C-alpha positions in Angstrom: 16.1 24.4 -10.6 15.1 27.3 -12.6 14.9 27.0 -16.4 18.0 28.1 -18.1 20.3 28.0 -15.0 23.1 26.1 -16.7 26.2 25.8 -14.7 29.3 26.1 -16.9 32.2 24.8 -14.8 35.4 22.8 -15.5 35.3 19.1 -14.6 37.0 18.0 -11.4 40.5 16.9 -11.9 41.4 13.2 -11.4 44.2 14.3 -9.1 43.6 15.3 -5.4 42.1 18.7 -4.9 43.5 21.6 -2.9 45.0 20.7 0.5 42.8 20.4 3.6 42.9 23.6 5.6 45.5 23.3 8.3 43.9 26.1 10.2 40.6 24.3 10.5 42.4 21.0 11.4 44.4 22.8 14.1 41.3 23.7 16.1 40.7 20.0 17.1 42.0 19.2 20.5 41.1 15.4 20.2 39.0 15.5 23.4 36.7 12.8 22.1 33.4 14.6 22.9 32.4 14.0 19.3 32.9 10.2 19.4 29.7 9.0 21.2 27.4 11.2 19.1 28.7 9.8 15.8 26.2 7.4 14.1 28.9 5.4 12.3 31.1 5.0 15.4 28.0 3.9 17.3 27.5 1.0 14.9 31.0 0.1 13.8 32.9 0.9 17.0 35.9 1.8 14.9 38.0 4.9 15.9 38.6 5.8 12.3 34.8 5.9 11.8 34.4 8.6 14.4 34.9 12.3 13.8 38.1 12.3 15.9 39.5 9.4 14.0 38.7 11.0 10.6 40.4 14.2 11.7 43.5 12.1 12.5 43.3 10.7 9.0 42.9 14.2 7.5 46.0 15.4 9.3 47.9 12.3 8.3 46.9 12.8 4.6 47.9 16.4 4.8 51.3 15.4 6.2 51.8 12.8 3.4 51.7 9.9 5.8 48.4 8.4 4.4 47.5 7.5 0.8 44.2 9.2 0.0 43.1 6.2 -2.0 43.4 3.7 0.8 41.9 3.7 4.3 41.5 7.4 4.1 38.9 7.1 1.2 37.1 4.2 3.0 36.6 6.0 6.4 36.0 9.5 4.9 33.5 7.9 2.5 31.5 6.3 5.4 30.8 9.6 7.1 27.2 10.7 6.9 28.1 14.3 7.2 25.4 14.8 9.8 27.5 17.4 11.7 26.3 16.1 15.1 29.9 16.4 16.2 29.9 20.1 15.6 27.1 20.6 18.2 29.1 19.0 21.0 32.6 20.2 20.0 34.0 22.6 22.7 36.7 23.9 20.2 34.2 24.8 17.4 35.8 22.5 14.8 34.1 23.1 11.4 34.0 19.5 10.7 31.5 19.8 7.8 33.8 22.0 5.8 36.8 19.7 6.5 34.8 16.7 5.3 34.1 18.4 2.0 37.7 19.3 1.6 38.8 15.8 2.5 36.5 14.2 -0.1 37.8 16.6 -2.7 41.2 15.0 -2.0 40.2 11.4 -2.8 41.2 10.5 -6.4 38.1 9.1 -7.9 37.8 5.7 -9.6 36.8 6.5 -13.2 33.8 4.2 -13.2 32.5 5.4 -9.8 33.0 9.1 -10.7 31.1 8.6 -14.0 28.2 7.0 -12.2 28.2 9.8 -9.6 28.4 12.5 -12.2 25.5 10.9 -14.2 23.3 10.7 -11.1 24.0 14.3 -10.0 23.4 15.6 -13.5 20.1 13.7 -13.7 19.0 15.3 -10.4 20.5 18.8 -10.7 21.2 19.8 -14.3 18.2 21.6 -15.8 17.9 19.7 -19.0 18.2 16.1 -17.9 16.5 16.9 -14.6 13.4 18.0 -16.4 13.1 14.6 -17.9 14.1 12.8 -14.7 11.4 14.4 -12.6 8.7 14.2 -15.2 9.3 10.4 -15.5 9.5 10.1 -11.7 6.2 11.9 -11.1 4.5 9.7 -13.7 5.8 6.5 -12.0 4.7 8.0 -8.6 1.2 9.0 -9.8 0.7 5.6 -11.4 1.1 3.8 -8.1 4.0 1.7 -9.4 6.5 3.3 -7.0 4.5 2.3 -3.9 3.2 -1.0 -5.3 6.5 -2.4 -6.5 8.5 -0.6 -3.8 6.7 -2.7 -1.2 7.8 -5.9 -2.9 11.1 -5.4 -4.7 14.4 -5.8 -2.8 17.7 -4.4 -4.0 18.6 -1.1 -5.6 15.5 -0.9 -7.8 13.2 -1.5 -4.8 15.1 1.1 -2.7 14.8 3.8 -5.4 11.1 3.1 -5.9 10.4 3.3 -2.1 12.3 6.6 -2.0 10.2 7.9 -4.8 6.9 6.7 -3.3 7.8 8.6 -0.1 7.7 11.9 -2.0 4.0 11.7 -2.8 1.6 14.3 -1.4 -0.5 13.2 1.5 -4.2 13.4 0.4 -5.4 14.2 4.0 -3.4 17.4 3.9 -4.7 18.7 0.7 -6.5 22.0 1.3 -10.2 21.9 0.7 -11.5 23.8 -2.4 -12.2 27.4 -1.8 -15.8 28.4 -1.5 -17.2 30.7 -4.3 -16.3 34.3 -3.6 -13.8 33.3 -0.9 -10.6 35.3 -0.6 -7.6 33.4 -1.9 -4.1 34.3 -0.9 -1.7 35.3 -3.7 2.0 34.6 -2.7 3.0 37.8 -4.5 0.4 40.1 -3.0 1.7 40.4 0.6 2.2 43.8 2.0 5.2 43.1 4.1 8.9 42.1 3.7 9.9 40.4 0.5 11.5 37.0 0.0 12.8 34.7 -2.7 12.1 31.0 -2.3 15.0 28.7 -3.2 13.3 26.4 -5.7 16.2 23.9 -5.8 16.3 20.7 -7.8 14.8 17.7 -5.8 12.4 20.1 -4.1 11.1 21.6 -7.3 11.0 18.3 -9.1 9.3 16.1 -6.5 8.1 18.4 -3.6 6.2 21.1 -5.4 3.4 20.6 -2.9 5.8 21.7 -0.1 6.8 24.8 -2.1 3.0 25.6 -2.5 2.5 25.2 1.2 5.5 27.4 2.0 4.3 30.1 -0.3 0.7 30.1 1.0 1.8 30.3 4.7 4.3 33.0 4.0 1.7 35.0 2.1 -0.7 34.6 5.1 2.0 35.9 7.4 2.3 39.0 5.2 5.4 38.2 3.2 5.6 39.1 -0.5 7.3 36.7 -2.9 9.8 37.9 -5.5 11.0 35.6 -8.2 14.7 35.1 -8.9 15.3 34.0 -12.5 18.6 32.2 -13.0 18.7 30.6 -9.6 20.3 27.1 -9.6 20.7 24.0 -7.5 22.2 25.1 -4.2 25.3 22.8 -4.8 25.1 21.0 -1.5 25.0 17.5 -3.1 28.1 18.3 -5.1 29.9 19.8 -2.1 29.1 16.7 0.1 30.6 14.5 -2.7 33.8 16.6 -2.8 32.9 18.2 -6.2 33.8 21.7 -4.9 34.4 23.2 -8.4 30.8 22.5 -9.4 29.4 23.5 -6.0 31.2 26.9 -6.2 29.9 27.5 -9.7 26.4 26.9 -8.5 27.0 29.2 -5.5 28.1 32.0 -7.8 25.0 31.6 -10.0 22.7 31.8 -7.0 24.5 34.8 -5.5 24.0 36.7 -8.7 20.4 35.7 -9.0 19.6 36.7 -5.4 21.4 40.0 -5.8 19.3 40.8 -8.8 16.1 39.9 -7.0 16.9 42.5 -4.2 14.8 40.8 -1.6 14.7 41.0 2.2 15.0 37.3 2.8 16.0 34.1 1.0 13.7 31.3 2.3 14.4 27.6 2.0 12.0 24.7 2.8 14.9 22.2 2.6 17.3 21.9 5.5 20.2 20.7 3.4 19.8 23.5 0.9 19.6 26.1 3.7 22.8 24.8 5.3 24.4 24.8 1.8 23.5 28.5 1.2 24.9 29.4 4.6 28.1 27.6 3.8 28.7 29.7 0.7 31.2 32.0 2.5 33.3 28.9 3.4 33.1 27.4 -0.2 34.3 30.8 -1.6 36.8 31.6 1.2 39.7 31.8 -1.3 37.9 34.3 -3.5 37.7 37.6 -1.5 35.2 39.4 -3.7 32.8 36.4 -3.9 33.3 35.6 -0.2 32.0 39.1 0.7 29.0 38.7 -1.5 28.4 35.2 -0.2 28.4 36.5 3.4 25.8 39.1 2.5 23.5 36.5 0.9 24.1 33.9 3.7 23.0 36.5 6.3 19.6 36.7 4.7 18.9 32.9 4.5 16.1 31.7 6.6 14.3 28.3 6.9 10.6 28.6 6.4 9.9 27.4 9.9 12.4 29.9 11.3 10.8 32.9 9.5 7.3 31.9 10.4 8.1 31.3 14.1 9.7 34.8 14.2 6.6 36.3 12.5 4.3 34.6 15.0 6.2 36.0 17.9 6.4 39.6 16.6 3.0 40.0 14.9 0.2 41.5 16.9 -2.4 40.3 14.3 -3.5 36.9 15.5 -5.9 36.6 12.5 -2.9 36.0 10.3 -2.1 32.8 12.2 -5.4 30.9 12.6 -4.0 27.7 14.0 -6.6 27.7 16.8 -9.5 27.4 14.4 -8.3 24.3 12.7 -10.1 21.0 12.4 -6.8 19.2 12.0 -6.4 16.6 14.7 -3.7 14.0 15.3 -0.4 13.0 16.8 2.8 14.2 15.2 6.3 12.7 15.7 8.9 15.4 14.9 12.3 14.3 13.6 14.9 17.1 13.2 16.9 17.1 10.0 20.7 17.1 10.8 21.4 20.1 8.6 18.7 22.1 10.4 19.4 20.9 13.9 23.3 20.7 13.8 24.2 22.6 10.5 22.0 25.6 11.1 21.2 25.3 14.8 17.5 25.8 14.2 16.0 23.6 16.8 12.9 25.1 18.5 11.2 26.9 15.6 9.7 23.9 13.8 8.2 22.6 17.1 6.9 26.1 17.9 4.9 26.4 14.6 3.6 22.8 14.9 2.5 23.3 18.5 0.8 26.5 17.5 -1.8 24.4 15.7 -4.6 23.5 18.2 -5.6 19.9 17.7 -2.1 18.6 17.0 -0.3 16.6 19.7 3.4 17.1 18.9 6.4 15.3 20.4 10.0 14.8 19.3 11.2 11.3 18.5 13.6 10.2 21.2 16.4 10.2 18.5 15.3 13.5 16.9 18.8 14.9 17.1 20.3 11.7 15.5 20.7 11.1 11.7 18.1 9.0 9.9 20.8 7.6 7.5 19.5 9.3 4.4 22.2 11.9 4.1 21.7 12.9 0.5 22.9 10.1 -1.7 24.4 8.2 1.2 21.7 5.5 1.4 22.5 4.5 -2.2 26.2 4.4 -1.7 26.2 2.7 1.7 22.8 0.9 1.9 23.6 -1.5 4.7 25.2 1.1 7.0 22.3 3.5 6.2 19.7 0.9 7.1 21.5 0.2 10.4 21.5 4.0 11.2 17.8 4.3 10.4 16.6 1.2 12.3 16.2 2.8 15.8 14.3 5.8 14.3 11.9 3.6 12.5 11.2 1.7 15.7 10.5 4.9 17.5 8.2 6.1 14.7 6.2 2.9 14.8 6.0 2.6 18.5 4.7 6.2 18.8 1.5 5.4 16.9 1.7 8.8 15.1 -0.6 10.1 12.5 2.3 11.9 10.8 6.0 12.0 11.0 7.2 15.5 10.3 10.7 16.5 9.2 12.0 19.4 7.1 14.3 17.9 4.6 13.5 16.0 1.4 16.2 13.4 1.9 14.9 12.6 5.4 11.3 12.5 4.2 12.3 10.1 1.5 14.5 7.8 3.6 12.2 7.6 6.7 9.2 7.2 4.4 10.9 4.4 2.4 11.7 2.5 5.6 8.2 2.7 6.8 6.8 1.6 3.5 9.1 -1.4 3.4 8.1 -2.4 6.9 4.4 -2.2 5.9 3.7 0.9 7.9 1.7 3.5 6.0 2.3 6.5 8.3 2.9 9.5 6.1 6.2 11.4 6.4 5.6 15.1 5.7 7.2 18.5 5.9 6.1 20.5 9.0 4.9 23.3 6.7 2.4 21.0 5.1 0.6 20.5 8.4 0.7 24.3 9.1 -0.7 25.1 5.7 -3.5 22.6 6.1 -4.3 24.0 9.5 -4.4 27.6 8.3 -6.7 26.8 5.3 
């Protein structure tokens, strides 16, 4: 998050939030196509833990037939929010937006809400986040995160493993430039301009991914423009039902991006990109802001999406020197849910990876299924998250890959943490890190 981007918003009320949109609920025809693709239904085999069952609960709560503090809260809380149901829904139900509205309806238990607010503030509010990430990077660099993470069970061990999975991969560090060699300045491109969403977790723990994104975009001819005042995207808050805070963050970003006057807004985090594209839905009841949100959302591009487009349209092959790379190895690609289902960006990450000669790239068999990370889900529902992740870990290990590639920080952390706990040291990286190393 950018310095000084303080979000001034009223606290969420302890009473249920605005009613769930009846118009969005009415789109569901209860056909059940969504049921078999739902990770929680696949494990629990409980109708109320499927998208269709949760939509029934939402309708019942809206009609006053269900207490939002009872079974409603349990089953809505278990949802990963992966949005796989949206990809198969013939009626186009906007389940992700309904889930956020439903969670806003759940009256929080005071202790749980305080813990949630503290964690979100530590990760996304500029002042405490600066301390949080400085301490986290020190623990990571010292080797304690990986060393203790391999041994400690419980919550502390889980958090250390998540942190260890954020470390840069030494083999992908670019070699030092030779004396007199031309170096690429992200702000010196001669083409279209972009703002990189810096975010909170990405900026705090994945600065190496930001660096890789900036270098590859500069090589593709894009020119970076800074956007002072940009904030956390608000996705973590929206997923938790804290829509007041999410909307405040959305407004702050809209203003910052408008001032920047750029051609594109680029993200290297799938969850953040989906959040930015959801701004019109978050601000649907505020006509002026909705119109501005639509203008911003139309310019949002994932870094793999914008590079894949550039590679197709550019006639200058020298800008994309993947064929000259010495990078060799096998890559298992896993699609982040908010890229694959939320943004429907599916082929582009594979296209840029496969453009690198020397890389053997294949999708994991469950590439379109959730890994179980889902933002803060693995901390709130550890046992269920582990069960969701188990098949993916087995695929990653059986594939004998040199790298697992996925384009979202939560996925990198959760898959990486699982591999570390199992004794497997295969690095989990962002696709843009491999491309950046190949283009060096």
